[in-house]
N, C-alpha and C positions, 0 to 999 in steps of 0.2 A: 270661557274666561281665562283658562290657563294658556290657551293659544294666544289670546290678546296680550297677556303679561309677557309671554315669550317674545311676541312681536315687538312690544315696547322696549324690552331689554336689548333686543338686537338693534333697534333703532338708536337707543341711547349709546350703545357700544360704537355704532357706526359714526354717530355725531361726535363722540369723544375722540375716536381714531381720526376722523376727518379734521377735527380741530387741532389735534396733535400734528397731523401732516401739514396743515396750514401754517402752524407755528414754526415748524422746522423749515418749510419752504421759505417763509418770510425771513427767518434768520439767515438762511443761505443767500437769499437775494441781497439782503443788507450787507452780508460779508463780501460778496462779489462786487457790489457797488462801491465798496470802500477798501480796496486792497492796500496792504501795508508792506513797506520795506522790500519791494521787488528790486533786485540789483543785478548788474551785469558788469563784467570786467573786460579789459582789452586783451588780456593774455589767454585767449582761447578758453573761455570762462567756465566757472561753476556758477550756476544761477540759484538764487534763493527766492522761492515763490511762496508767498504767505498762504494762499488759498487755492490749492490745486483741485482739479476734478479728474477722477479716474473712471473711465467707462469701459466695461468688458475687458478688464486686464488688471495689471498690478505694476508697482514700481518699488524697487528695494533700495534705491539710493537717493531718496528725497530728503532735503534738509530745510529746516525753517530756522532762521537766525534769531527769532524772538523767543524760542523755547517756551511756548505757551500752548495750553490746551483749553478750548472753550467747548463745553457740552451744555446744550440748552434743551430741556424738555419742560416747558412751563417755567414757573418761577419758584425756586425753593425758598423756604424760610431759613435763612442762614446768616451768620455773622459776616462781617466784612472780610473780603479776601485780603491777604497780606503778602507782599513780595519780600519774603525773608531772604531769598537767594535769587539767582538769575532765573530760576524756574518758578512758575506759578500756575495755579489752576483757578478758574473763575466759575462759580456755580450760578446757574440760572440766567435768565435773559438779561437782567440788569447787573450781573456779576462783574462785568468789566468796569461798570461805573463806580462800583464800591471798592476802590483800591487806590493805591498811590499812582501818580501819573507815570507814563512811560518816560524813560530817560531821553534827553534831547539828542538829536543827531549832531555830531561834532566832527569838524575837520580842521586840523592844524596844518599849516604850510610846511612842506618838506623841502627846505632849501630854495624855495622860490624867491627869497629876498636875502640880501647880504647884510641887512642891519636890523631886521625884526622878524617876528613870526605873526602871521595873520591867523586868527582863530575864527572860523565861520561856524555858526550853529543854527539849528532850526528846531522849534518846539514841535513835538509830535501831537498834532490835534486830530485824534482819531474820533470820528463821529459816533462810533459805538464802543469807545474805550473811555478810560478815566480822564476827566477834564483837568486842565491846568488852571487853577484858580488863584494861585499866588501871584503877586504883582512884581516879584523880583526873581533873579537867577543868581545863584552863588557859583562863582568861578574859582577853581583851585588849580594850582600848578605844583606838580610833584608833591601832592598831598598837603600843601600849605595854602591856606585861604588867600586869594589874590584880590578879588573884587566882588561887589554886589552890583548887578546890572538890572536895568528895567526889563521886564519880560518882553517888551516890544523890540528890544535890541537884537540884532542878528550877527554881530561881529565884534571882535576885539583885537587891537593891535598891541603886541607886547614888544617894546623896544629894549626892555631890560634883559637882554639875552647875549650870549657869547657863542662864537663858532666853536664847534667841537663838543657841544653838550646837547643832550636830548632832554626835551621838556614834555611832560605828560600833563595835558590840560583836561580837566574834568568839570562838568557842569551839572547842577542839581536844580530841579524845579519842584514845586510843592502844590498840594491841594489840601482839603480838609482832613484827608486820611494820612497825611504825612509827606515825607520827601521821596522823590524818585530815586532809583538807582543812578549812579553817576555815568553819564555818557562821556566818553573820553576819546582822545586821539593824541598821538605823539608827534611833535613838530621839532624842527631844528632850523638854524640859520645856515645859509649856503657857506661852506667852509672854504670856498675858493675865493681868492682875492689877489690884489696887487700891492706889493710893498714899494713905496717910492721914497726917495731921499737923495742926499748929496754926499758923496764920498771924497775926502781930501787926503792927500799924502802929507807926511810930516814936513816935507820941504816945499809944500804948496805947488808942486809941479807934477804933470802927468808922467806916468811910468808905462812904457810899452809892454805889451803882452802880459798884463795883469788881469786876472779874472777873479771877481768877487763872488763868493758863494754863500748862500744862506741855507742852513740845515733846518728843514721844516719839522715842526713838532707834531704835525698831523699828516696823515697820508695813508691811503689804502690802495689796493688793487681790487679787481672784481674777479671772483672765481666762478668758473662754469663747470657743471658736473658731467657734461658729455652725453646727457640723455634727454634733458628737457630745458635747461637754462638758456636764456637768450635775452636780448634787448630789442624791443620793437621801436623803430624809428618812423618818423613821418617820411613819406616818399620824397619830398622836396629836399630832405637833408642830404641825400646822396643821389644826385640826378643831373643830367645834361652837362657833362664834363667832357669837352673835346680834348682836354689834357688835364693832368692833375697829379697829385702825390698823396699816397696813403702811408701814414706812419703810426706805429704803435710798438709797445713792448709786450713780449709774451714770455710765459714761464710754463714749460712742459715737464710733467713728471713721468709721462709715458707717451708713446706714439699711438695716436688714434686719429682716424680720418675725421675731419671737422671743417667748419666754415668760420672764418673770421668776420667777414661781412658779405652780404649778398642782397640783391634785389630780384624778386621773382614776380613775373607777370603771367597770370592765367595758365599755369601748367608748364609750358615749355620754353617761354621766352625769358631766360635769365640774363642779368646784366650785372657788371661790376662784382663778379664773384671772386673773392680772395679766399683761397682754401688751403688746407693742409692735408697731404696724403690722399687727396682725391681732387677731381677737377670737373669743370663743365665742358662738355665737348662742343663741336660746332653747332649742334642743334639745341644747346642749352640743357643737356641731360647729364646727370651725375655719372661719373665713371671712376673706377679705382685708379689710384696713382702710386707713386713711389713713397714709401714710408718716410714721413718727416719732411718731404719736399713741399715747397710752396708753389701754388699755381694761381694765375690770374686770367680771368675771362671777361673781356670788355662787353661783347654782345654776340649774338648768334651770327654764324657764318665765318667765324675766325677761330682757328685752333687756339687752345689755351697756351699761354706762356708759362714757363716754369723755371725754378732754380736748378742748378747742377749739383747741389749737395743738400743734405738735410739739416734741419735745426738740431741743436744739441739739447740733451735732457738735463733737468735739475739746475738750470741757470737762466737768469734773465738775458734775453736777446732783443735787440732793436731791429725791427723790420721796416723797410721803406720800399715802396713800389711806385715808380713813376710811369705814367702811361700817356699816350697821345694817339693820333690817327696814323702814326708811322712806326712806333716801336714801344716796347715795354722793358723796363730795367728793374732788377732786384738788387737791393742793398741789404746786407746783414751786418749789424754792428758798424755801419758806415762804410763797409767794404763792398765794392761792386762784385756781385755774384754771377749775374748773367744778363745778356741783352738779346731780345728776340724782336724781329721785324714783323709788323702787321698793324692793323687798325684795332687798337685797344681802348678807344674812346667809349664813354658811357652815354647812352642815348637819353633823350628827354622822354620820360615815361612816368607819369603821375596820374592817379585817379582819386582826387581828394574826396569824392562823395561815395566811393565804394572801396572800403578797406580790404575786401576779399579779392579784388582784381590785382592790385600791386601791394606787395608786402616787403618791407626792407628790415632786415635783422642784422644785428651784431651777435655772433655766436651760433648762428644757424642759417641754413638755406631753407626757406619756407617750402613746405611740401615734400622735401627730400629727407627730412629727419637726419641731416648731416650736422650734428651738434659738436661744437668745440669743447674739448676737455683741457683745462688748464686755467691760468690766470692771465688777464690782460691789464694793461695800464697805459695811461696817457695816449689816448687815441686821437689822431689829428687827420683832418681832410683839408687839402689845399686845391685851389683851382688852377694851379700852374705847376710846371715841372721844377722841382727843387734841385739845384745843383748838388753834386756829391759833397763839396766842401761845406756848403750850408747845412746839409744833413748832418755831417760830422760835428760841426760846431754847435748845433742846437739840439741834438737828440737827447742830451741829458739836462737841458735847460727847460724850465717851466715857461710856457708862453703867456703873454698877457691877455690874449684873446682879441686884441685889436690890430694884430699884424696884417699887413696887406696880403690878400689871397687866402687867408685862413677862413674857411667856410664853416668848419665845425671842429670843436675841441672838447672832448670828454676826458676829464682827469680821473674819474672814478674815485674821488676823495670824499664823497658824501658820507660814507660809513654806515648809513642807515636809510630806510625809506624805500620807496618803490620807483624812484626816478633817478636818472643821471642827467646832469645839467651841462648844457653847451655854454662855454665861456665866451663865445663870440656873440656879436649883436644879433645873429640870426636866431638864437635861442631855440635850437633844435634839440629839445630835451627828449630823452628816451624813456620808455616804460620798461622797468626791470621785471622780467618774468622768470624769477627763480634764482638769480645769481646771488653769491654770497660775498660780502665785503671782507677783506682780510688786511689787517695791519701788520701781519708777520711777513707776508710776501709783498714787498713793494719794490718797484723798479728803482734803479739808482738815479733818481731825478732830483734836482735841487732848484 
């Protein structure tokens, strides 16, 4: 009889343990069937994965952007979970259901439009999380109530905005347990524009050699730290130029080898490399150069062209490089510095479906870790050779973006956000990977 009781106790323990295993397995299956908030970025990313699996090992640098812990062993008898802060814990299998809903995913446009901000949002409908049962969404801007929207709406256009200001948009959804935390994002209007008008003299007659200047109230440059900061461009933004001109302003506080702009294809085939203190050799490999000297490499098989003197420290300087299939010219502050013969054209090299094959950067040479240290401003790309007189006349003038031959124009005046915007109709915006906007260091442009 005792043996029979022991046998029944063991069987009951096995059944209980087996049921517990089934419950845990069932929960894990549900969790992996419905992953949440897996994200990736363009700038050699950090990944946030909601539900990882570790087999025969460990990981010390894992991050979950939801800040939640779910522990399920059967169903506890407990009161409703509450999201008092950004961190929460849910008890029991139905714990996720007995809480306020998760905040909506929100994205506000960062300078994509010149006259308004687009706010796009999505309700988080987690199959094993708290449901959204309220029929409306509350929208706030800079902590002030802005509008009540139907829960089925997915976007909002805000035209009551001004350039030069940041707007923080927050959305709240509800269910029977209360309001969600606020999902938010910061947006702004593109600060770049064109001023038009008509100017007359007091005698109503034109006067020769008069230049009208406007002093901008807004303006920034973009700072690069020399270790990781760069801008990632689409490959077509800097491509297939039999001749052209590169113009920009730079400010250096110290001499460090770095890259102003470069395109890299699969290891050794570099093209269009404009660098400082180092250069790309005939095989497209990085080599040390003279401190503070500028170098330009069109494509493999041709030695790099260079200046005959270095840039100065602690002052803004304008750089212009003209190139063609026959020569390369360097201009510093409008003055001709050097001319070298050779084929410095930039080849046609794009791989739109594979970003790992071709990568175009401002501020770095992909794969070489040759990062620029200093500030840049008013970066222009032209598809023809600009005459010296034209460079001198326009290097301090803001372009409108519609000039003939201007294929890309980044002013770096956004002041915030993760993108720089091309003022030309080509709209070759760049992804900022770590740069810092500065209103204190601005090139002398009007």
